[in-house]
N, C-alpha and C positions, 0 to 999 in steps of 0.2 A: 515283162515288167509290170503290166497292170495286174497280172495274176498273182505276182509276188507281193505287189503292194496290198491287194485284197486279202492275201493270206496273212501278212502282217497284221492288217486290221482286224482280221477274225481272232488271230491270236491274242491281240491287245485286248479286244472285248472280252474274250474268254478268260484271260488272266484277270482283268479288272472285275468281272462277274465273280470269279472265285475269290478274289481279295475281298470283295463286298460281303460274300456269303460267310468267309471266315471271320470278317471284322464284326458283323452284326452281333453274334453273341458277346464279343469282347467288349462292347460298349456298355452292355448291361450286366455282364458277369460280375462286376464289383459295385454295381449301382444298387442303392446309394452307398457311397463310401464316407458321407458326412451328414450332419443333420439336414432334414428337409423342412422347409417352411410351407405352411398353408395359409394364404391370405384370405380372411374371411370378412364380409362386409358387415356382419351383425356384431352387436355389443355382447360382451361376456354375459353368459346366462340366457341369451336368446335361444329359441329352438335350433336355429341353424348352428349356432356356436356349440350347443350340447351334443347334437348329432356329429358335428365335425370333429369333437373331441373324442368320441367313442371311436369313430374311424382312425383317427390320428393315434389312439392308444394301441389300438390292434395292429396298425402298420409298424409302429415302434417295436412291439414285440416280435413281428414277422421279420423284420429287417435288421434288428439289433442296432439301429441308429434312431436318435430322437427325431419324432416328428413334431414340429412346433406349430401351434395355432397362434397366428397373428391377426388379432382384431383391428380392423380398420373401418369403423362405422362412420357414417356422415355422409350428407349430400345425396341421400337416396341410393347409396352404394357406389357413387362415383369414386370416391377416395380410394376404396379397395380396388376396384377396376383399373384405375390409373396405375396403381402400384403394381398390379399383376402384368399389365401389357408392357410396362417399362422394365421388367425383370429379366435377367439372362434367361435364355431358353435352354437351360442346361439340366432341367429336371429337379432342381433344388429348390425352385420356387413354384408352387402351385396355387390354384385359385378355386376356392369353394363358391361356386355361383349358386344363385337361387332365382326363383321366379321374377322377383322385383327387378333384380340387376339385368335380366335378359329381355324382360317383356315391358317394363315400365321406363327404365333409365333411358334406353336409346330413343324413345319417342318424346320423353319430356325435357330432356336437356341436350344442348349442343355439345357433342362430344368430339374430342380431337382424335379419337381413334374409332374403329369399327369392331364390335363384338364379334361378328362373324369372321372378319379377317384376321383380327390380332390376338385372337384366343383359340386354342385347339381343344376340343372335347376330348376328355378321357373316358368318362362314364357318367351316366345318371346314377345317383346314389339312391334316391328314394323319393317318395311323394308323401304328402301329408294334406288331408281334407282341411278346410277352414270350418271353424265353428262360431256360431252366434250365440251370445249369452247376454243376459239382462241383469239389471239390478233388481234384488228382491223386493225392494220398495216400489218399483214400477208398477206392480200389481198385475203382470201379465204372465201367463204359464205356457203359452203356445205361440207358434209363429203367426197363425191367423189373428190372434188377439194383438200381437205387436203391430201387424199391418194395419189393423182396424183402428188402433189407437193413434198411429202415425197419420192416418187418413183425417182423423178428427182434430189432429193438432199438427198441421203442415209446418215443418222447419223446426218445431219445438222439441222434437225427440233427438237428443244429443247422443252421438256414438263416438267410440275411439277406434282406431285401428293402429294404435301407437303412431309411429312415424308417418307423416304425411308422404304420399308418393310411393309407399310400398305396396306389396301385392294384396294384403288384407284390406288396404284402403281402396284398391281397385275393386275387390270383391264386394266391399261395402257399398261402394257407389253404383256398381252394376246391379246388385240386389235392389237397392233403392229405386233405380230406373225400371227394372223388370216388375217390380212389385206395385209401381204406380204411386209411390209415396216420396216424401221429401224429408231426408233425414240430414242432420247438420253434423259434419265431421269436426271433431276436436282433437288437433294433433298433440301428442305427449313426447317427451324425449325417450321414454322407455315404457315397456309393458307394466312393470310394478307400479309406476306412477298413475298410469291409466286405471289400473285395477283398484288402486286405492280409492280413486274417485267414483268408480262405478259401485264399489262396495258400499260407500258412503251415500250413494244416491245422487251425487252431483252429476253423473253422467248416466244416461239411461241404458246403454248397451255397449258391448264390445265385440269386435270381430278379429278373430286370430286363430293360431294353431293351438292345439290341444297342450302341447308342452309348455306353452306360455300361460294357458288359463286353468290347467288342470289342479294345481294347489288351490287356487281359489274357489273352484267348483267343489272340490272335495271338502273344503272348510265351510262350505255353504255361504261364502261371501258373494257369489254370483250364481245365476241360474241358467243352465245350459237348455236351449230350446231347439236348436237345429244344427245339422251339418251340410256342408255343400257337396258332400260325396255323392257319387252316381247312385249308390244303393246304401242301405243301412249298414252300419259297420259291425262287424262280428262281435266286437268287444263292448259295443253300446247298441244293442239290438232294440232298445226301446226309444232311442232318439230318432225323430223324424229327419227326413232329408228336406232340403228346400225344394228339391225337384218334385216332391209329392204334391206340392202346392203350386209351384211354378214350373211347368213342364221344361225339360232340357237344361235347367239351371244346375249343372254339375261342373264343379271347379275344384281343382286340387292344386296346391303349392308344390313345387318340386325343388330339388337341390341336386347338384352335380359337381364333378371335379373337372378342372380345366388347367391347360398350362399355356404360357406365352407361345405365340406363333414362332415356329422355328425349332421347337423342341423335336429332337430326333424321334422318328416314328417307332423305332425299337424300344425307346424309353417309354413313349405313350402306351406301347402294347403291354410292356411289363407292368406299368402302373395299372392298367386296366385289368390285367391278369390277378395281380396281387390284391386290388381292391375287391374284385369279384369273390376271391377267396375269404376275405373279410366278411362280406355281406352274406356269404353262405353259412357263417357260424350261427348256430341255434341261439347262442346267447345274445349275439348282436341283433338277431331279428327280434328277440323278446324285448331288448331294451328300446328298440325302434317302436314296437307296439305299445309299450308302456308310455311312450311320448306321442301316441297318436299318429305314428308315421309307419310306412312300409317300404321295405327294400324294393328297388327296381333297377337291377344292374342291366347295363346295355353295352353294345360295343361302341367304339368311338364313332363309327358311321351312323349307327342307330341313334346315338345321342345327338349328333349333328342334324339329322333328320327330324328327331322329336322336337328339338328346340326351333327349327325352321317352321314346322306345322304350328307350334304354339305361337310363334311370332306372327305368323299369317292370321291366326285366329283372334289374337288379342290386340295387335297393334291398331286395327281400326277402332276397337272399343276404347283403348287408351286415348286416342285422339279425339274421341266424342266427349270425354270426360275431363274435368279440371282437376288434374293430378299433379300439377307442378309442385316438386318439393320446396319447402320454405326454409 
């Protein structure tokens, strides 16, 4: 009797296993069968938004289903993250995360959710170094000159990183700390507003991604003096890095794709596969490079580990600094 029961158990497990094996492709065979939304914490026109729309356009072509970018800016990324964790975990609502929402938001705000528990990584999409630019009227041409000026006028050098509490703001405050200077951050509702005042000399400097600053740089409205990348960039070889003056100061923003917890693993794997196919396209890589960004696809597990290491590195720093969003 026991042997018979054991045999039934083995058959049952075997049948169940076979059913799962057969069922796995079926769950993704017709996916997606309707439009997919990607919730984005950035306003339209922001670097994260632009990159997200490049990816969304390519996925639309690959799937034959519309991939819609849904911008939910505000509260340091909180609004978008809340919408993402509350969405149905069916693969039709995804979340484009970035450095600010994963490294700054969990430390500076009391959340009703856990970003590690309630969101599932699909893949990293890419990375983008941060840039430091100054107003032409400031009269400085290099990073050492900027630091020297700030030491002579502590607290008087005003800078913007657009929204308070985002990753460029973290970079600006950390740079100020490591350089031994006192800069004063002036928050703005958007990068264009900040650029207008930097170009007009009302703000001394700005910290941000090249995709946000590039137009003003090319127009001569602001002057690029350094990047936070670990090494000089191949497309900007004459631009010094901050690390050349402040050792080990190497910082890059990054962005990835996630889904609400509970999303089927086979859907996550399909999304990872299809996203990697998009990121392998030469035209996509060219568009990223034009925006000062670089593709960096990873597996879901690699993405989770990458985010974990970044949080271990930056959460103590965020706690030292006054980055509370306003």
